[in-house]
Structures are given as structure tokens and as C-alpha cells.
MOPAC internal coordinates of N, CA, C and O (Angstrom, degrees):
PM7 1SCF
backbone

  N    0.0000 0     0.00 0     0.00 0    0    0    0
  C    1.4553 1     0.00 0     0.00 0    1    0    0
  C    1.5251 1   108.80 1     0.00 0    2    1    0
  O    1.2310 1   121.10 1   -58.58 1    3    2    1
  N    1.2870 1   115.50 1   121.42 1    3    2    1
  C    1.4628 1   119.67 1   176.91 1    5    3    2
  C    1.5259 1   110.76 1  -132.13 1    6    5    3
  O    1.2310 1   120.32 1  -157.35 1    7    6    5
  N    1.3123 1   116.99 1    22.65 1    7    6    5
  C    1.4640 1   121.36 1  -179.71 1    9    7    6
  C    1.5163 1   109.59 1  -119.06 1   10    9    7
  O    1.2310 1   121.02 1   -16.90 1   11   10    9
  N    1.3176 1   115.65 1   163.10 1   11   10    9
  C    1.4471 1   120.68 1   177.56 1   13   11   10
  C    1.5214 1   111.20 1    64.35 1   14   13   11
  O    1.2310 1   121.03 1    43.70 1   15   14   13
  N    1.3217 1   115.64 1  -136.30 1   15   14   13
  C    1.4674 1   120.73 1  -178.01 1   17   15   14
  C    1.5233 1   112.02 1   -65.69 1   18   17   15
  O    1.2310 1   119.84 1   151.27 1   19   18   17
  N    1.3247 1   117.91 1   -28.73 1   19   18   17
  C    1.4675 1   121.05 1  -179.96 1   21   19   18
  C    1.5308 1   112.01 1   -69.44 1   22   21   19
  O    1.2310 1   119.78 1   166.05 1   23   22   21
  N    1.3120 1   118.02 1   -13.95 1   23   22   21
  C    1.4540 1   120.72 1   177.32 1   25   23   22
  C    1.5326 1   111.63 1   -79.24 1   26   25   23
  O    1.2310 1   120.25 1   159.14 1   27   26   25
  N    1.3463 1   117.12 1   -20.86 1   27   26   25
  C    1.4621 1   119.36 1  -177.52 1   29   27   26
  C    1.5275 1   113.00 1  -103.99 1   30   29   27
  O    1.2310 1   119.65 1   144.57 1   31   30   29
  N    1.3363 1   118.28 1   -35.43 1   31   30   29
  C    1.4706 1   121.90 1   177.40 1   33   31   30
  C    1.5199 1   109.17 1  -138.77 1   34   33   31
  O    1.2310 1   120.64 1   -24.13 1   35   34   33
  N    1.3382 1   116.39 1   155.87 1   35   34   33
  C    1.4592 1   120.05 1  -176.43 1   37   35   34
  C    1.5245 1   114.02 1   -83.16 1   38   37   35
  O    1.2310 1   119.71 1   162.24 1   39   38   37
  N    1.3150 1   118.15 1   -17.76 1   39   38   37
  C    1.4639 1   120.59 1  -176.60 1   41   39   38
  C    1.5282 1   111.59 1  -131.67 1   42   41   39
  O    1.2310 1   119.94 1  -115.81 1   43   42   41
  N    1.3345 1   117.72 1    64.19 1   43   42   41
  C    1.4702 1   119.45 1  -177.07 1   45   43   42
  C    1.5345 1   113.21 1   -67.87 1   46   45   43
  O    1.2310 1   119.57 1   153.61 1   47   46   45
  N    1.3216 1   118.43 1   -26.39 1   47   46   45
  C    1.4659 1   119.84 1   179.32 1   49   47   46
  C    1.5316 1   110.43 1   -68.61 1   50   49   47
  O    1.2310 1   120.55 1   141.42 1   51   50   49
  N    1.3186 1   116.56 1   -38.58 1   51   50   49
  C    1.4660 1   119.92 1   176.66 1   53   51   50
  C    1.5246 1   109.88 1   -65.46 1   54   53   51
  O    1.2310 1   120.82 1   138.01 1   55   54   53
  N    1.3131 1   116.05 1   -41.99 1   55   54   53
  C    1.4638 1   120.71 1   178.18 1   57   55   54
  C    1.5325 1   110.42 1   -61.01 1   58   57   55
  O    1.2310 1   120.41 1   139.21 1   59   58   57
  N    1.3132 1   116.82 1   -40.79 1   59   58   57
  C    1.4536 1   120.66 1   179.24 1   61   59   58
  C    1.5238 1   111.41 1   -65.66 1   62   61   59
  O    1.2310 1   120.08 1   140.65 1   63   62   61
  N    1.3254 1   117.46 1   -39.35 1   63   62   61
  C    1.4684 1   120.76 1   179.34 1   65   63   62
  C    1.5390 1   110.17 1   -65.38 1   66   65   63
  O    1.2310 1   120.33 1   138.76 1   67   66   65
  N    1.3152 1   116.98 1   -41.24 1   67   66   65
  C    1.4625 1   119.97 1   177.60 1   69   67   66
  C    1.5371 1   109.91 1   -66.04 1   70   69   67
  O    1.2310 1   120.77 1   139.58 1   71   70   69
  N    1.3165 1   116.13 1   -40.42 1   71   70   69
  C    1.4675 1   120.04 1   176.40 1   73   71   70
  C    1.5117 1   112.59 1   -62.29 1   74   73   71
  O    1.2310 1   120.51 1   140.47 1   75   74   73
  N    1.3278 1   116.64 1   -39.53 1   75   74   73
  C    1.4746 1   120.12 1   177.66 1   77   75   74
  C    1.5264 1   110.32 1   -64.16 1   78   77   75
  O    1.2310 1   120.51 1   140.53 1   79   78   77
  N    1.3303 1   116.63 1   -39.47 1   79   78   77
  C    1.4588 1   119.47 1   176.36 1   81   79   78
  C    1.5256 1   111.67 1   -62.91 1   82   81   79
  O    1.2310 1   120.51 1   140.21 1   83   82   81
  N    1.3216 1   116.62 1   -39.79 1   83   82   81
  C    1.4607 1   119.91 1   178.21 1   85   83   82
  C    1.5351 1   110.99 1   -66.86 1   86   85   83
  O    1.2310 1   120.30 1   142.57 1   87   86   85
  N    1.3213 1   117.03 1   -37.43 1   87   86   85
  C    1.4701 1   120.25 1   176.02 1   89   87   86
  C    1.5250 1   110.15 1   -64.51 1   90   89   87
  O    1.2310 1   120.26 1   139.31 1   91   90   89
  N    1.3259 1   117.12 1   -40.69 1   91   90   89
  C    1.4596 1   120.30 1   176.34 1   93   91   90
  C    1.5141 1   111.76 1   -62.06 1   94   93   91
  O    1.2310 1   120.79 1   145.82 1   95   94   93
  N    1.3303 1   116.10 1   -34.18 1   95   94   93
  C    1.4651 1   120.45 1   177.73 1   97   95   94
  C    1.5301 1   111.32 1   -67.32 1   98   97   95
  O    1.2310 1   120.64 1   144.73 1   99   98   97
  N    1.3263 1   116.39 1   -35.27 1   99   98   97
  C    1.4628 1   120.03 1   177.21 1  101   99   98
  C    1.5300 1   109.95 1   -68.59 1  102  101   99
  O    1.2310 1   120.40 1   139.24 1  103  102  101
  N    1.3347 1   116.83 1   -40.76 1  103  102  101
  C    1.4592 1   121.01 1  -179.65 1  105  103  102
  C    1.5243 1   113.07 1   -72.26 1  106  105  103
  O    1.2310 1   120.59 1   141.86 1  107  106  105
  N    1.3324 1   116.48 1   -38.14 1  107  106  105
  C    1.4543 1   121.93 1  -177.81 1  109  107  106
  C    1.5253 1   109.50 1  -129.48 1  110  109  107
  O    1.2310 1   120.29 1  -103.61 1  111  110  109
  N    1.3151 1   117.05 1    76.39 1  111  110  109
  C    1.4576 1   119.53 1  -176.24 1  113  111  110
  C    1.5391 1   111.84 1   -72.66 1  114  113  111
  O    1.2310 1   120.96 1   -82.11 1  115  114  113
  N    1.3087 1   115.76 1    97.89 1  115  114  113
  C    1.4549 1   120.71 1   176.37 1  117  115  114
  C    1.5251 1   109.37 1  -148.76 1  118  117  115
  O    1.2310 1   121.17 1   -11.74 1  119  118  117
  N    1.2957 1   115.36 1   168.26 1  119  118  117
  C    1.4635 1   120.87 1  -175.67 1  121  119  118
  C    1.5165 1   112.13 1   -63.11 1  122  121  119
  O    1.2310 1   120.20 1   140.76 1  123  122  121
  N    1.3204 1   117.23 1   -39.24 1  123  122  121
  C    1.4685 1   120.62 1  -179.19 1  125  123  122
  C    1.5224 1   111.39 1   -61.87 1  126  125  123
  O    1.2310 1   120.63 1   135.36 1  127  126  125
  N    1.3156 1   116.41 1   -44.64 1  127  126  125
  C    1.4743 1   120.02 1   179.74 1  129  127  126
  C    1.5271 1   110.57 1   -66.14 1  130  129  127
  O    1.2310 1   119.88 1   141.47 1  131  130  129
  N    1.3266 1   117.83 1   -38.53 1  131  130  129
  C    1.4543 1   121.30 1   177.40 1  133  131  130
  C    1.5242 1   110.63 1   -62.61 1  134  133  131
  O    1.2310 1   120.34 1   133.25 1  135  134  133
  N    1.3248 1   116.95 1   -46.75 1  135  134  133
  C    1.4649 1   120.30 1   179.42 1  137  135  134
  C    1.5206 1   111.70 1   -63.61 1  138  137  135
  O    1.2310 1   120.16 1   140.51 1  139  138  137
  N    1.3300 1   117.29 1   -39.49 1  139  138  137
  C    1.4607 1   121.06 1   179.12 1  141  139  138
  C    1.5298 1   110.50 1   -63.61 1  142  141  139
  O    1.2310 1   120.40 1   134.69 1  143  142  141
  N    1.3264 1   116.84 1   -45.31 1  143  142  141
  C    1.4645 1   121.01 1   179.99 1  145  143  142
  C    1.5269 1   110.52 1   -63.72 1  146  145  143
  O    1.2310 1   120.00 1   138.07 1  147  146  145
  N    1.3237 1   117.61 1   -41.93 1  147  146  145
  C    1.4507 1   120.97 1   177.53 1  149  147  146
  C    1.5223 1   111.73 1   -64.75 1  150  149  147
  O    1.2310 1   119.97 1   140.39 1  151  150  149
  N    1.3219 1   117.66 1   -39.61 1  151  150  149
  C    1.4634 1   122.28 1   178.24 1  153  151  150
  C    1.5265 1   111.09 1   -63.55 1  154  153  151
  O    1.2310 1   120.50 1   131.93 1  155  154  153
  N    1.3181 1   116.64 1   -48.07 1  155  154  153
  C    1.4663 1   120.70 1   179.69 1  157  155  154
  C    1.5254 1   110.43 1   -62.30 1  158  157  155
  O    1.2310 1   120.04 1   134.64 1  159  158  157
  N    1.3319 1   117.52 1   -45.36 1  159  158  157
  C    1.4551 1   121.06 1   179.49 1  161  159  158
  C    1.5217 1   112.51 1   -61.59 1  162  161  159
  O    1.2310 1   120.55 1   134.87 1  163  162  161
  N    1.3225 1   116.56 1   -45.13 1  163  162  161
  C    1.4701 1   120.61 1   179.57 1  165  163  162
  C    1.5239 1   111.44 1   -64.97 1  166  165  163
  O    1.2310 1   120.71 1   141.63 1  167  166  165
  N    1.3252 1   116.25 1   -38.37 1  167  166  165
  C    1.4604 1   120.32 1   178.93 1  169  167  166
  C    1.5284 1   110.87 1   -62.82 1  170  169  167
  O    1.2310 1   120.28 1   132.83 1  171  170  169
  N    1.3113 1   117.06 1   -47.17 1  171  170  169
  C    1.4654 1   120.11 1  -179.99 1  173  171  170
  C    1.5221 1   111.33 1   -66.28 1  174  173  171
  O    1.2310 1   120.00 1   136.77 1  175  174  173
  N    1.3159 1   117.61 1   -43.23 1  175  174  173
  C    1.4551 1   120.64 1  -179.53 1  177  175  174
  C    1.5271 1   110.63 1   -63.54 1  178  177  175
  O    1.2310 1   120.25 1   142.76 1  179  178  177
  N    1.3218 1   117.12 1   -37.24 1  179  178  177
  C    1.4534 1   120.49 1   177.32 1  181  179  178
  C    1.5208 1   113.93 1   -72.85 1  182  181  179
  O    1.2310 1   120.69 1   150.80 1  183  182  181
  N    1.3376 1   116.28 1   -29.20 1  183  182  181
  C    1.4688 1   121.05 1  -176.09 1  185  183  182
  C    1.5213 1   112.61 1   -82.38 1  186  185  183
  O    1.2310 1   119.59 1   151.67 1  187  186  185
  N    1.3112 1   118.38 1   -28.33 1  187  186  185
  C    1.4744 1   121.58 1  -174.79 1  189  187  186
  C    1.5257 1   112.61 1   -55.69 1  190  189  187
  O    1.2310 1   117.88 1   130.14 1  191  190  189
  N    1.3285 1   121.65 1   -49.86 1  191  190  189
  C    1.4633 1   119.93 1   179.80 1  193  191  190
  C    1.5326 1   112.80 1   -61.17 1  194  193  191
  O    1.2310 1   120.12 1   142.13 1  195  194  193
  N    1.3226 1   117.38 1   -37.87 1  195  194  193
  C    1.4745 1   121.05 1   177.89 1  197  195  194
  C    1.5206 1   110.67 1   -64.21 1  198  197  195
  O    1.2310 1   120.50 1   134.10 1  199  198  197
  N    1.3205 1   116.65 1   -45.90 1  199  198  197
  C    1.4561 1   120.75 1   179.97 1  201  199  198
  C    1.5199 1   111.29 1   -62.22 1  202  201  199
  O    1.2310 1   120.01 1   135.82 1  203  202  201
  N    1.3172 1   117.58 1   -44.18 1  203  202  201
  C    1.4634 1   120.94 1  -178.54 1  205  203  202
  C    1.5243 1   111.31 1   -67.22 1  206  205  203
  O    1.2310 1   119.84 1   144.75 1  207  206  205
  N    1.3169 1   117.92 1   -35.25 1  207  206  205
  C    1.4693 1   120.39 1   177.29 1  209  207  206
  C    1.5239 1   110.91 1   -63.39 1  210  209  207
  O    1.2310 1   120.69 1   140.20 1  211  210  209
  N    1.3171 1   116.28 1   -39.80 1  211  210  209
  C    1.4762 1   119.38 1   177.98 1  213  211  210
  C    1.5184 1   111.85 1   -68.34 1  214  213  211
  O    1.2310 1   120.41 1   143.58 1  215  214  213
  N    1.3278 1   116.82 1   -36.42 1  215  214  213
  C    1.4562 1   120.52 1  -178.36 1  217  215  214
  C    1.5291 1   113.17 1   -73.60 1  218  217  215
  O    1.2310 1   120.04 1   163.49 1  219  218  217
  N    1.3136 1   117.53 1   -16.51 1  219  218  217
  C    1.4713 1   121.63 1  -178.15 1  221  219  218
  C    1.5105 1   113.17 1   -87.44 1  222  221  219
  O    1.2310 1   119.64 1  -159.10 1  223  222  221
  N    1.3107 1   118.29 1    20.90 1  223  222  221
  C    1.4614 1   120.06 1   177.83 1  225  223  222
  C    1.5189 1   109.30 1   -67.90 1  226  225  223
  O    1.2310 1   119.53 1   -23.09 1  227  226  225
  N    1.3316 1   118.51 1   156.91 1  227  226  225
  C    1.4672 1   122.01 1  -177.70 1  229  227  226
  C    1.5236 1   112.71 1   -57.19 1  230  229  227
  O    1.2310 1   121.35 1   -38.10 1  231  230  229
  N    1.3185 1   115.03 1   141.90 1  231  230  229
  C    1.4597 1   120.64 1   176.19 1  233  231  230
  C    1.5181 1   114.83 1    91.74 1  234  233  231
  O    1.2310 1   119.93 1   177.73 1  235  234  233
  N    1.2960 1   117.74 1    -2.27 1  235  234  233
  C    1.4588 1   120.62 1   179.58 1  237  235  234
  C    1.5309 1   108.77 1  -103.24 1  238  237  235
  O    1.2310 1   120.67 1   -27.19 1  239  238  237
  N    1.3170 1   116.33 1   152.81 1  239  238  237
  C    1.4568 1   121.09 1  -179.21 1  241  239  238
  C    1.5134 1   114.04 1   -87.71 1  242  241  239
  O    1.2310 1   120.09 1  -169.45 1  243  242  241
  N    1.3200 1   117.43 1    10.55 1  243  242  241
  C    1.4502 1   120.47 1  -175.31 1  245  243  242
  C    1.5258 1   113.60 1   -66.16 1  246  245  243
  O    1.2310 1   118.38 1   137.74 1  247  246  245
  N    1.3438 1   120.70 1   -42.26 1  247  246  245
  C    1.4776 1   118.21 1   179.60 1  249  247  246
  C    1.5311 1   113.66 1   -57.47 1  250  249  247
  O    1.2310 1   119.27 1   142.43 1  251  250  249
  N    1.3092 1   118.99 1   -37.57 1  251  250  249
  C    1.4656 1   119.97 1   178.27 1  253  251  250
  C    1.5288 1   110.44 1   -68.98 1  254  253  251
  O    1.2310 1   120.07 1   143.56 1  255  254  253
  N    1.3336 1   117.46 1   -36.44 1  255  254  253
  C    1.4683 1   121.29 1   175.43 1  257  255  254
  C    1.5247 1   110.08 1   -64.31 1  258  257  255
  O    1.2310 1   120.39 1   140.53 1  259  258  257
  N    1.3386 1   116.86 1   -39.47 1  259  258  257
  C    1.4614 1   121.06 1  -179.89 1  261  259  258
  C    1.5311 1   110.59 1   -66.31 1  262  261  259
  O    1.2310 1   120.06 1   147.52 1  263  262  261
  N    1.3111 1   117.50 1   -32.48 1  263  262  261
  C    1.4714 1   120.40 1   177.11 1  265  263  262
  C    1.5325 1   110.66 1   -70.29 1  266  265  263
  O    1.2310 1   120.33 1   140.86 1  267  266  265
  N    1.3367 1   116.98 1   -39.14 1  267  266  265
  C    1.4725 1   120.71 1   179.48 1  269  267  266
  C    1.5156 1   112.02 1   -73.17 1  270  269  267
  O    1.2310 1   120.16 1   151.85 1  271  270  269
  N    1.3339 1   117.30 1   -28.15 1  271  270  269
  C    1.4603 1   122.74 1  -177.31 1  273  271  270
  C    1.5257 1   108.15 1  -123.57 1  274  273  271
  O    1.2310 1   119.73 1   -94.27 1  275  274  273
  N    1.3198 1   118.12 1    85.73 1  275  274  273
  C    1.4612 1   119.89 1  -172.50 1  277  275  274
  C    1.5274 1   115.52 1   -74.02 1  278  277  275
  O    1.2310 1   119.63 1   159.79 1  279  278  277
  N    1.3190 1   118.31 1   -20.21 1  279  278  277
  C    1.4629 1   119.80 1  -175.91 1  281  279  278
  C    1.5216 1   110.61 1   -91.04 1  282  281  279
  O    1.2310 1   120.63 1   -45.03 1  283  282  281
  N    1.3230 1   116.41 1   134.97 1  283  282  281
  C    1.4630 1   121.70 1  -177.04 1  285  283  282
  C    1.5284 1   112.72 1   -83.97 1  286  285  283
  O    1.2310 1   120.46 1   125.98 1  287  286  285
  N    1.3180 1   116.72 1   -54.02 1  287  286  285
  C    1.4613 1   120.09 1  -170.45 1  289  287  286
  C    1.5301 1   112.69 1  -124.38 1  290  289  287
  O    1.2310 1   120.59 1   138.74 1  291  290  289
  N    1.3150 1   116.47 1   -41.26 1  291  290  289
  C    1.4598 1   120.59 1  -178.61 1  293  291  290
  C    1.5218 1   108.48 1  -133.21 1  294  293  291
  O    1.2310 1   120.93 1   -57.49 1  295  294  293
  N    1.3078 1   115.83 1   122.51 1  295  294  293
  C    1.4678 1   120.51 1  -176.93 1  297  295  294
  C    1.5251 1   110.37 1   -61.75 1  298  297  295
  O    1.2310 1   121.38 1   -50.47 1  299  298  297
  N    1.3082 1   114.97 1   129.53 1  299  298  297
  C    1.4409 1   121.50 1   179.23 1  301  299  298
  C    1.5261 1   114.99 1    85.54 1  302  301  299
  O    1.2310 1   120.27 1   173.04 1  303  302  301
  N    1.3429 1   117.10 1    -6.96 1  303  302  301
  C    1.4537 1   121.14 1  -178.68 1  305  303  302
  C    1.5270 1   111.14 1  -116.42 1  306  305  303
  O    1.2310 1   120.67 1   119.98 1  307  306  305
  N    1.3455 1   116.32 1   -60.02 1  307  306  305
  C    1.4711 1   120.64 1  -177.63 1  309  307  306
  C    1.5002 1   110.82 1  -152.90 1  310  309  307
  O    1.2310 1   120.10 1   180.00 1  311  310  309

């Protein structure tokens, strides 16, 4: 996939999940929601390098996709 959100970042579904958590925090501002959003965000941020290392095995087209799409989660940041 190199169209839509996948053209700008490599993990748009993770970004959407973190965004949904932040929206939930706006709707229900409490400590539990904050901790949940931080947990989900940290889990995804920690998992991305592991997932990409597994996908870079020989014979897969992922390294060329990673070159075309340099940003992992947030364009211009990471």
C-alpha cells in the first residue's frame, strides 16, 4: 500500500489508535483515560521497530517501501 495515509507514514493505523485515545481523553478527562492513552501509545511506539525488523527479511519489498516512506508514525517527527 502506497496510497492514502500509507503514502505519508508507515503505520497510520497505530497513529489512528493513538488519536482515538486522545479524543477519548478530551471527552472523558480523567486519570484512567490518560494512563490508557499513554499505555497504548508507548506500546505502539515500542512495537514499531520490532515489527519493521521482522518485515525486512530477505525477499520482501518492505525496505524499498521504507525508503519511499521515511516517517513511521508522525510525518516530520518520527
